[in-house]
C-alpha positions as a Markdown table, in Angstrom:
| # | Residue | x | y | z |
|---|---|---|---|---|
| 1 | Met | 78.2 | 114.4 | 110.4 |
| 2 | His | 79.9 | 115.9 | 112.9 |
| 3 | Val | 82.6 | 118.1 | 110.6 |
| 4 | Arg | 84.2 | 119.9 | 113.4 |
| 5 | Glu | 85.2 | 116.5 | 115.7 |
| 6 | Leu | 86.2 | 115.2 | 112.3 |
| 7 | Ser | 88.4 | 118.6 | 111.5 |
| 8 | Gln | 90.0 | 118.4 | 114.8 |
| 9 | Phe | 90.7 | 114.5 | 114.5 |
| 10 | Leu | 92.4 | 114.9 | 110.5 |
| 11 | Ala | 94.0 | 118.2 | 112.7 |
| 12 | Glu | 95.6 | 115.9 | 115.1 |
| 13 | Leu | 96.7 | 113.2 | 113.1 |
| 14 | Ala | 98.6 | 115.0 | 111.3 |
| 15 | Glu | 100.4 | 116.2 | 113.7 |
| 16 | Asn | 100.9 | 112.5 | 115.5 |
| 17 | Asn | 101.0 | 110.4 | 112.1 |
| 18 | Asn | 101.9 | 106.9 | 114.0 |
| 19 | Arg | 100.4 | 103.5 | 114.7 |
| 20 | Ala | 100.5 | 105.0 | 118.0 |
| 21 | Trp | 98.7 | 107.8 | 118.6 |
| 22 | Phe | 95.8 | 105.6 | 115.6 |
| 23 | Val | 95.3 | 102.6 | 117.7 |
| 24 | Met | 94.4 | 105.3 | 121.1 |
| 25 | Asn | 92.2 | 106.8 | 118.6 |
| 26 | Lys | 90.9 | 103.8 | 116.8 |
| 27 | Pro | 87.2 | 104.5 | 118.4 |
| 28 | Arg | 87.3 | 108.5 | 117.2 |
| 29 | Tyr | 88.1 | 106.9 | 113.9 |
| 30 | Asp | 85.4 | 104.5 | 113.5 |
| 31 | Ile | 82.4 | 106.8 | 115.0 |
| 32 | Leu | 83.7 | 109.2 | 112.3 |
| 33 | Arg | 84.2 | 106.6 | 109.7 |
| 34 | Ala | 80.6 | 105.4 | 110.4 |
| 35 | Glu | 79.3 | 109.0 | 109.8 |
| 36 | Phe | 81.1 | 109.3 | 106.6 |
| 37 | Leu | 79.7 | 106.4 | 105.5 |
| 38 | Glu | 76.3 | 107.1 | 106.3 |
| 39 | Leu | 76.9 | 110.3 | 104.7 |
| 40 | Val | 78.1 | 109.3 | 100.8 |
| 41 | Thr | 75.1 | 106.4 | 101.3 |
| 42 | Gln | 72.6 | 109.0 | 101.2 |
| 43 | Leu | 75.1 | 111.2 | 98.4 |
| 44 | Ile | 74.3 | 108.5 | 96.1 |
| 45 | Thr | 71.1 | 108.2 | 96.6 |
| 46 | Asp | 70.1 | 111.9 | 95.7 |
| 47 | Ile | 72.8 | 112.1 | 93.4 |
| 48 | Ala | 70.9 | 108.9 | 91.2 |
| 49 | Lys | 68.0 | 111.4 | 91.2 |
| 50 | Phe | 69.4 | 113.3 | 88.9 |
| 51 | Asp | 71.8 | 110.7 | 87.3 |
| 52 | Pro | 70.3 | 107.0 | 87.8 |
| 53 | Ala | 73.8 | 106.0 | 86.3 |
| 54 | Val | 75.1 | 106.0 | 89.9 |
| 55 | Val | 72.7 | 104.1 | 91.4 |
| 56 | Ala | 74.4 | 100.7 | 92.2 |
| 57 | Cys | 77.6 | 102.4 | 93.5 |
| 58 | Asn | 78.7 | 100.5 | 96.3 |
| 59 | Pro | 78.9 | 103.3 | 99.4 |
| 60 | Lys | 81.6 | 101.0 | 101.1 |
| 61 | Lys | 83.6 | 101.0 | 98.0 |
| 62 | Ala | 83.3 | 104.6 | 97.5 |
| 63 | Leu | 85.5 | 105.4 | 100.0 |
| 64 | Phe | 89.2 | 105.7 | 100.0 |
| 65 | Arg | 90.5 | 103.6 | 102.7 |
| 66 | Ile | 92.9 | 105.8 | 105.2 |
| 67 | Asn | 96.4 | 103.9 | 105.2 |
| 68 | His | 98.8 | 105.0 | 102.9 |
| 69 | Asp | 99.5 | 102.7 | 100.5 |
| 70 | Leu | 103.9 | 102.8 | 101.0 |
| 71 | Arg | 105.1 | 100.8 | 98.3 |
| 72 | Phe | 105.6 | 103.5 | 95.9 |
| 73 | Ala | 104.7 | 106.8 | 97.9 |
| 74 | Arg | 107.6 | 109.6 | 98.6 |
| 75 | Asp | 105.5 | 110.0 | 101.8 |
| 76 | Lys | 106.0 | 107.2 | 104.5 |
| 77 | Ser | 103.9 | 108.2 | 106.8 |
| 78 | Pro | 101.2 | 105.4 | 107.4 |
| 79 | Tyr | 98.1 | 107.3 | 107.3 |
| 80 | Lys | 96.1 | 109.9 | 105.6 |
| 81 | Thr | 95.1 | 113.1 | 107.1 |
| 82 | His | 91.8 | 113.1 | 104.6 |
| 83 | Phe | 88.7 | 111.5 | 104.6 |
| 84 | Ala | 87.6 | 111.5 | 100.7 |
| 85 | Ala | 85.3 | 109.4 | 98.5 |
| 86 | Ala | 84.6 | 108.8 | 94.8 |
| 87 | Ile | 80.9 | 108.3 | 93.9 |
| 88 | Thr | 81.1 | 106.4 | 89.9 |
| 89 | Ala | 78.9 | 104.7 | 88.0 |
| 90 | Ser | 81.5 | 101.7 | 87.5 |
| 91 | Gly | 81.7 | 101.6 | 91.5 |
| 92 | Leu | 85.6 | 101.7 | 91.0 |
| 93 | Lys | 87.4 | 104.8 | 92.0 |
| 94 | Arg | 90.9 | 105.3 | 90.4 |
| 95 | Pro | 90.6 | 106.0 | 86.6 |
| 96 | Ser | 93.7 | 103.5 | 86.5 |
| 97 | Gln | 91.0 | 101.0 | 87.2 |
| 98 | Gly | 88.4 | 101.9 | 84.7 |
| 99 | Gly | 86.1 | 104.0 | 87.4 |
| 100 | Gly | 85.2 | 106.7 | 84.6 |
| 101 | Pro | 84.1 | 110.2 | 86.1 |
| 102 | Ala | 83.4 | 110.7 | 89.3 |
| 103 | Tyr | 81.5 | 112.7 | 91.9 |
| 104 | Tyr | 84.6 | 113.5 | 94.6 |
| 105 | Phe | 85.1 | 115.4 | 97.4 |
| 106 | His | 87.4 | 115.2 | 100.6 |
| 107 | Ile | 87.5 | 117.0 | 104.2 |
| 108 | Asp | 91.2 | 117.6 | 104.8 |
| 109 | Ala | 93.8 | 117.8 | 108.4 |
| 110 | Asp | 93.4 | 122.0 | 107.6 |
| 111 | Gly | 89.3 | 121.9 | 107.3 |
| 112 | Met | 89.3 | 121.8 | 103.6 |
| 113 | Leu | 86.5 | 121.1 | 101.7 |
| 114 | Leu | 87.0 | 120.1 | 98.2 |
| 115 | Val | 84.3 | 119.1 | 96.0 |
| 116 | Ser | 84.7 | 118.2 | 92.5 |
| 117 | Gly | 83.3 | 116.3 | 89.3 |
| 118 | Gly | 85.3 | 114.4 | 86.1 |
| 119 | Glu | 88.2 | 112.5 | 85.1 |
| 120 | Tyr | 91.6 | 113.0 | 87.5 |
| 121 | Leu | 94.6 | 112.4 | 85.1 |
| 122 | Pro | 93.4 | 109.6 | 83.3 |
| 123 | Pro | 95.4 | 106.7 | 81.7 |
| 124 | Pro | 97.3 | 107.5 | 78.5 |
| 125 | Ala | 94.6 | 105.8 | 76.4 |
| 126 | Arg | 91.3 | 107.2 | 77.9 |
| 127 | Leu | 93.1 | 110.3 | 78.0 |
| 128 | Arg | 93.3 | 110.5 | 74.0 |
| 129 | Ala | 90.0 | 108.7 | 73.9 |
| 130 | Ile | 88.4 | 111.8 | 75.5 |
| 131 | Arg | 90.7 | 114.2 | 73.1 |
| 132 | Gln | 89.6 | 112.7 | 70.6 |
| 133 | Gln | 86.1 | 113.2 | 71.4 |
| 134 | Ile | 86.7 | 116.5 | 71.8 |
| 135 | Ile | 87.4 | 116.9 | 68.4 |
| 136 | Asp | 84.4 | 114.3 | 66.9 |
| 137 | Asp | 81.7 | 116.1 | 69.3 |
| 138 | Ala | 83.4 | 119.7 | 69.1 |
| 139 | Ala | 79.7 | 121.5 | 69.1 |
| 140 | Gly | 79.0 | 119.5 | 72.4 |
| 141 | Phe | 82.1 | 120.0 | 74.0 |
| 142 | Gly | 81.5 | 123.9 | 72.6 |
| 143 | Lys | 78.0 | 123.6 | 74.8 |
| 144 | Leu | 79.8 | 121.9 | 78.0 |
| 145 | Leu | 82.1 | 124.9 | 77.8 |
| 146 | Lys | 79.4 | 127.6 | 78.0 |
| 147 | Asn | 77.1 | 125.5 | 80.5 |
| 148 | Arg | 75.9 | 128.3 | 83.2 |
| 149 | Lys | 76.0 | 125.8 | 86.3 |
| 150 | Leu | 79.6 | 124.4 | 85.9 |
| 151 | Thr | 80.9 | 127.9 | 85.1 |
| 152 | Gln | 79.4 | 129.5 | 87.5 |
| 153 | Gly | 79.8 | 126.8 | 90.2 |
| 154 | Phe | 83.2 | 126.1 | 89.4 |
| 155 | Gly | 84.2 | 129.1 | 87.1 |
| 156 | Gly | 85.4 | 126.1 | 84.0 |
| 157 | Leu | 87.8 | 123.2 | 83.8 |
| 158 | Gln | 91.2 | 123.0 | 85.8 |
| 159 | Glu | 94.0 | 123.6 | 84.0 |
| 160 | Glu | 96.4 | 121.8 | 86.4 |
| 161 | Gly | 99.3 | 120.0 | 84.5 |
| 162 | Lys | 97.9 | 121.8 | 81.6 |
| 163 | Leu | 100.8 | 121.2 | 78.0 |
| 164 | Ala | 102.4 | 123.8 | 76.5 |
| 165 | Arg | 102.1 | 122.8 | 73.3 |
| 166 | Pro | 99.2 | 120.7 | 71.3 |
| 167 | Pro | 99.9 | 116.6 | 72.4 |
| 168 | Lys | 100.9 | 114.6 | 69.7 |
| 169 | Gly | 98.7 | 113.5 | 67.3 |
| 170 | Phe | 96.7 | 116.3 | 67.4 |
| 171 | Asp | 97.3 | 119.7 | 64.9 |
| 172 | Ala | 97.2 | 123.4 | 66.5 |
| 173 | Asp | 94.0 | 124.2 | 64.5 |
| 174 | Ser | 92.1 | 121.0 | 66.4 |
| 175 | Pro | 88.8 | 122.2 | 67.7 |
| 176 | His | 88.9 | 123.5 | 71.5 |
| 177 | Ile | 92.5 | 123.3 | 71.2 |
| 178 | Glu | 93.5 | 124.7 | 74.8 |
| 179 | Ala | 91.1 | 122.3 | 76.1 |
| 180 | Ile | 92.7 | 119.3 | 74.1 |
| 181 | Lys | 95.9 | 120.4 | 76.2 |
| 182 | Leu | 94.6 | 118.9 | 79.8 |
| 183 | Lys | 95.6 | 116.2 | 81.6 |
| 184 | Ser | 92.4 | 116.1 | 83.4 |
| 185 | Phe | 88.8 | 117.1 | 82.9 |
| 186 | Ile | 87.6 | 118.5 | 85.8 |
| 187 | Val | 85.7 | 121.0 | 87.7 |
| 188 | Trp | 86.7 | 121.7 | 91.4 |
| 189 | Lys | 86.2 | 124.1 | 94.3 |
| 190 | Glu | 87.7 | 124.2 | 97.9 |
| 191 | Thr | 85.9 | 125.9 | 100.5 |
| 192 | Ser | 87.5 | 125.9 | 104.5 |
| 193 | Ile | 85.2 | 125.2 | 106.8 |
| 194 | Arg | 86.9 | 124.8 | 109.7 |
| 195 | Lys | 85.3 | 128.0 | 111.0 |
| 196 | Asn | 82.5 | 128.5 | 109.0 |
| 197 | Ile | 80.8 | 124.7 | 109.2 |
| 198 | Pro | 78.1 | 124.6 | 106.5 |
| 199 | Ala | 74.4 | 124.3 | 108.2 |
| 200 | Asp | 74.2 | 121.2 | 105.7 |
| 201 | Leu | 76.9 | 119.7 | 104.8 |
| 202 | Gln | 74.8 | 117.0 | 102.6 |
| 203 | Lys | 72.7 | 120.0 | 101.0 |
| 204 | Glu | 76.2 | 121.8 | 100.0 |
| 205 | Leu | 78.0 | 118.6 | 98.4 |
| 206 | Leu | 75.2 | 118.0 | 96.5 |
| 207 | Ser | 75.0 | 121.4 | 94.9 |
| 208 | Gly | 78.5 | 120.7 | 94.1 |
| 209 | Phe | 77.8 | 117.4 | 92.0 |
| 210 | Arg | 74.7 | 118.3 | 90.4 |
| 211 | Asp | 77.1 | 121.6 | 88.8 |
| 212 | Ala | 79.3 | 119.3 | 88.1 |
| 213 | Tyr | 77.2 | 116.3 | 86.2 |
| 214 | Pro | 77.5 | 118.1 | 82.6 |
| 215 | Leu | 80.9 | 117.6 | 82.1 |
| 216 | Val | 80.4 | 113.8 | 84.1 |
| 217 | Ala | 77.9 | 113.0 | 81.6 |
| 218 | Trp | 79.7 | 114.4 | 78.4 |
| 219 | Leu | 82.7 | 112.4 | 79.5 |
| 220 | Arg | 80.4 | 108.7 | 80.2 |
| 221 | Gln | 80.0 | 109.6 | 76.5 |
| 222 | Val | 83.2 | 108.8 | 75.2 |
| 223 | Pro | 84.0 | 105.5 | 73.8 |
| 224 | Gln | 85.8 | 103.1 | 76.0 |
| 225 | Ala | 89.5 | 102.5 | 74.7 |
Protein backbone atom coordinates (compact mmCIF):
# COMPACT_ATOMS: atom_id res chain seq x y z
CA MET A 1 0.00 0.00 0.00
CA HIS A 2 1.49 3.33 -1.06
CA VAL A 3 0.50 5.27 2.07
CA ARG A 4 2.21 8.52 1.08
CA GLU A 5 0.39 8.61 -2.26
CA LEU A 6 -2.93 7.82 -0.58
CA SER A 7 -2.45 10.57 1.99
CA GLN A 8 -1.57 13.05 -0.76
CA PHE A 9 -4.58 12.05 -2.86
CA LEU A 10 -6.96 12.49 0.09
CA ALA A 11 -5.44 15.87 1.00
CA GLU A 12 -5.94 17.09 -2.57
CA LEU A 13 -9.48 15.69 -2.60
CA ALA A 14 -10.27 17.64 0.56
CA GLU A 15 -9.27 20.83 -1.23
CA ASN A 16 -11.06 19.93 -4.47
CA ASN A 17 -14.14 18.04 -3.38
CA ASN A 18 -16.06 18.18 -6.63
CA ARG A 19 -16.93 15.78 -9.41
CA ALA A 20 -14.77 17.45 -12.07
CA TRP A 21 -11.58 17.04 -10.04
CA PHE A 22 -12.46 13.50 -9.07
CA VAL A 23 -13.11 12.44 -12.67
CA MET A 24 -9.76 13.89 -13.73
CA ASN A 25 -8.01 11.99 -10.95
CA LYS A 26 -10.03 8.77 -11.21
CA PRO A 27 -7.03 6.73 -12.49
CA ARG A 28 -5.13 7.62 -9.28
CA TYR A 29 -8.15 6.67 -7.19
CA ASP A 30 -8.57 3.33 -8.95
CA ILE A 31 -4.97 2.33 -8.26
CA LEU A 32 -5.16 3.36 -4.60
CA ARG A 33 -8.51 1.65 -4.16
CA ALA A 34 -7.12 -1.59 -5.60
CA GLU A 35 -4.15 -1.42 -3.21
CA PHE A 36 -6.48 -0.75 -0.28
CA LEU A 37 -8.61 -3.75 -1.23
CA GLU A 38 -5.51 -5.92 -1.38
CA LEU A 39 -4.53 -4.71 2.11
CA VAL A 40 -7.98 -5.51 3.52
CA THR A 41 -7.99 -8.92 1.85
CA GLN A 42 -4.72 -9.83 3.52
CA LEU A 43 -5.86 -8.41 6.85
CA ILE A 44 -8.92 -10.68 6.84
CA THR A 45 -6.67 -13.69 6.28
CA ASP A 46 -4.33 -12.64 9.07
CA ILE A 47 -7.07 -11.72 11.57
CA ALA A 48 -8.73 -15.09 10.95
CA LYS A 49 -5.66 -16.77 12.44
CA PHE A 50 -6.64 -15.49 15.91
CA ASP A 51 -10.33 -14.78 15.19
CA PRO A 52 -11.65 -17.47 12.80
CA ALA A 53 -15.12 -15.90 12.82
CA VAL A 54 -14.08 -13.30 10.22
CA VAL A 55 -12.73 -15.77 7.68
CA ALA A 56 -15.78 -15.45 5.41
CA CYS A 57 -15.85 -11.63 5.45
CA ASN A 58 -15.98 -10.35 1.86
CA PRO A 59 -13.17 -7.77 1.48
CA LYS A 60 -15.05 -5.85 -1.21
CA LYS A 61 -18.02 -5.44 1.10
CA ALA A 62 -15.73 -4.50 3.99
CA LEU A 63 -14.67 -1.34 2.17
CA PHE A 64 -16.72 1.83 2.55
CA ARG A 65 -17.70 3.72 -0.58
CA ILE A 66 -15.97 7.05 -1.14
CA ASN A 67 -19.19 8.67 -2.34
CA HIS A 68 -21.16 10.52 0.30
CA ASP A 69 -24.79 9.57 0.82
CA LEU A 70 -26.17 13.09 0.50
CA ARG A 71 -29.80 12.28 1.30
CA PHE A 72 -29.56 12.95 5.04
CA ALA A 73 -26.04 14.38 5.35
CA ARG A 74 -25.28 17.87 6.58
CA ASP A 75 -22.03 17.77 4.61
CA LYS A 76 -23.09 18.04 0.98
CA SER A 77 -19.62 17.51 -0.49
CA PRO A 78 -19.83 14.58 -2.91
CA TYR A 79 -16.85 12.56 -1.63
CA LYS A 80 -15.52 11.35 1.69
CA THR A 81 -11.95 12.36 2.43
CA HIS A 82 -10.84 9.06 3.94
CA PHE A 83 -10.40 5.42 2.96
CA ALA A 84 -12.07 3.09 5.45
CA ALA A 85 -12.90 -0.56 6.04
CA ALA A 86 -14.78 -2.58 8.68
CA ILE A 87 -14.06 -6.29 9.04
CA THR A 88 -16.85 -8.25 10.74
CA ALA A 89 -17.93 -11.86 11.21
CA SER A 90 -21.30 -11.09 9.62
CA GLY A 91 -19.83 -9.29 6.63
CA LEU A 92 -22.08 -6.30 7.40
CA LYS A 93 -20.33 -3.02 8.10
CA ARG A 94 -22.90 -0.92 9.93
CA PRO A 95 -24.37 -1.50 13.43
CA SER A 96 -27.80 -0.49 12.11
CA GLN A 97 -27.59 -3.44 9.70
CA GLY A 98 -26.78 -5.88 12.49
CA GLY A 99 -23.09 -5.92 11.66
CA GLY A 100 -22.00 -6.59 15.23
CA PRO A 101 -18.50 -5.87 16.55
CA ALA A 102 -15.97 -4.82 13.94
CA TYR A 103 -12.30 -4.29 13.33
CA TYR A 104 -12.27 -0.84 11.74
CA PHE A 105 -9.59 1.44 10.37
CA HIS A 106 -9.29 4.49 8.18
CA ILE A 107 -6.71 6.84 6.74
CA ASP A 108 -7.88 10.43 6.31
CA ALA A 109 -6.96 13.63 4.51
CA ASP A 110 -5.06 14.93 7.55
CA GLY A 111 -2.72 11.96 7.40
CA MET A 112 -4.22 10.30 10.46
CA LEU A 113 -4.53 6.55 10.89
CA LEU A 114 -7.37 5.40 13.15
CA VAL A 115 -7.44 1.79 14.35
CA SER A 116 -10.39 0.52 16.38
CA GLY A 117 -12.39 -2.47 17.51
CA GLY A 118 -15.85 -2.93 19.00
CA GLU A 119 -19.27 -1.41 18.34
CA TYR A 120 -19.78 2.30 17.64
CA LEU A 121 -23.26 3.68 18.43
CA PRO A 122 -25.18 0.39 18.18
CA PRO A 123 -28.95 0.79 17.62
CA PRO A 124 -31.19 1.03 20.73
CA ALA A 125 -32.17 -2.64 21.04
CA ARG A 126 -28.58 -3.78 20.61
CA LEU A 127 -27.30 -1.13 23.04
CA ARG A 128 -29.73 -2.29 25.70
CA ALA A 129 -28.69 -5.92 25.14
CA ILE A 130 -25.02 -4.99 25.63
CA ARG A 131 -25.81 -3.09 28.80
CA GLN A 132 -27.82 -6.03 30.14
CA GLN A 133 -24.96 -8.40 29.32
CA ILE A 134 -22.65 -6.25 31.43
CA ILE A 135 -24.91 -6.99 34.41
CA ASP A 136 -25.43 -10.65 33.55
CA ASP A 137 -21.69 -11.21 33.02
CA ALA A 138 -20.32 -8.74 35.53
CA ALA A 139 -17.29 -10.89 36.33
CA GLY A 140 -16.43 -11.49 32.70
CA PHE A 141 -16.82 -7.82 31.84
CA GLY A 142 -14.67 -6.83 34.80
CA LYS A 143 -11.97 -9.18 33.55
CA LEU A 144 -12.25 -7.61 30.09
CA LEU A 145 -11.71 -4.11 31.48
CA LYS A 146 -8.47 -5.30 33.08
CA ASN A 147 -7.18 -7.06 29.96
CA ARG A 148 -3.56 -6.01 29.55
CA LYS A 149 -3.53 -5.87 25.75
CA LEU A 150 -6.70 -3.81 25.67
CA THR A 151 -5.55 -1.31 28.27
CA GLN A 152 -1.97 -1.02 27.05
CA GLY A 153 -2.94 -0.87 23.39
CA PHE A 154 -5.85 1.55 23.67
CA GLY A 155 -6.12 2.83 27.22
CA GLY A 156 -9.59 1.39 27.74
CA LEU A 157 -13.07 1.98 26.34
CA GLN A 158 -13.82 5.30 24.67
CA GLU A 159 -16.26 7.50 26.59
CA GLU A 160 -17.49 9.73 23.76
CA GLY A 161 -21.17 10.60 24.32
CA LYS A 162 -21.28 8.98 27.74
CA LEU A 163 -24.50 9.60 29.70
CA ALA A 164 -24.38 11.68 32.86
CA ARG A 165 -26.96 9.45 34.53
CA PRO A 166 -27.80 5.74 34.32
CA PRO A 167 -29.97 4.88 31.30
CA LYS A 168 -33.63 4.11 31.82
CA GLY A 169 -34.17 0.69 33.37
CA PHE A 170 -30.72 0.49 35.04
CA ASP A 171 -30.06 1.27 38.69
CA ALA A 172 -27.25 3.51 39.84
CA ASP A 173 -25.87 0.67 41.95
CA SER A 174 -25.73 -1.79 39.01
CA PRO A 175 -22.31 -3.41 38.50
CA HIS A 176 -20.07 -1.43 36.14
CA ILE A 177 -22.60 1.40 36.01
CA GLU A 178 -20.04 3.78 34.47
CA ALA A 179 -19.64 1.42 31.52
CA ILE A 180 -23.41 0.98 31.27
CA LYS A 181 -23.65 4.76 30.69
CA LEU A 182 -21.65 4.43 27.49
CA LYS A 183 -23.35 4.74 24.08
CA SER A 184 -20.53 2.92 22.27
CA PHE A 185 -18.41 -0.04 23.28
CA ILE A 186 -15.28 0.58 21.34
CA VAL A 187 -11.55 1.18 21.63
CA TRP A 188 -9.52 3.26 19.22
CA LYS A 189 -6.23 5.01 18.76
CA GLU A 190 -5.05 7.61 16.26
CA THR A 191 -1.55 8.18 14.96
CA SER A 192 -0.18 10.62 12.41
CA ILE A 193 1.34 8.88 9.42
CA ARG A 194 1.94 11.94 7.25
CA LYS A 195 5.57 12.28 8.31
CA ASN A 196 6.11 8.96 10.07
CA ILE A 197 4.80 6.39 7.64
CA PRO A 198 4.73 2.90 9.21
CA ALA A 199 7.40 0.59 7.85
CA ASP A 200 4.73 -2.11 7.67
CA LEU A 201 1.17 -0.76 7.74
CA GLN A 202 -0.35 -4.22 7.62
CA LYS A 203 1.64 -5.36 10.63
CA GLU A 204 0.70 -2.24 12.61
CA LEU A 205 -3.00 -2.68 11.86
CA LEU A 206 -2.89 -6.36 12.74
CA SER A 207 -1.22 -5.59 16.06
CA GLY A 208 -4.01 -3.15 16.94
CA PHE A 209 -6.73 -5.59 15.94
CA ARG A 210 -5.14 -8.35 17.98
CA ASP A 211 -5.18 -6.05 21.02
CA ALA A 212 -8.88 -5.25 20.36
CA TYR A 213 -9.86 -8.91 19.99
CA PRO A 214 -10.87 -9.47 23.68
CA LEU A 215 -13.52 -6.73 23.36
CA VAL A 216 -14.76 -8.04 20.01
CA ALA A 217 -14.99 -11.57 21.42
CA TRP A 218 -16.90 -10.42 24.52
CA LEU A 219 -19.40 -8.44 22.42
CA ARG A 220 -20.08 -11.50 20.30
CA GLN A 221 -21.41 -13.22 23.44
CA VAL A 222 -24.19 -10.64 23.73
CA PRO A 223 -27.50 -12.21 22.66
CA GLN A 224 -28.93 -10.72 19.47
CA ALA A 225 -31.66 -8.24 20.27
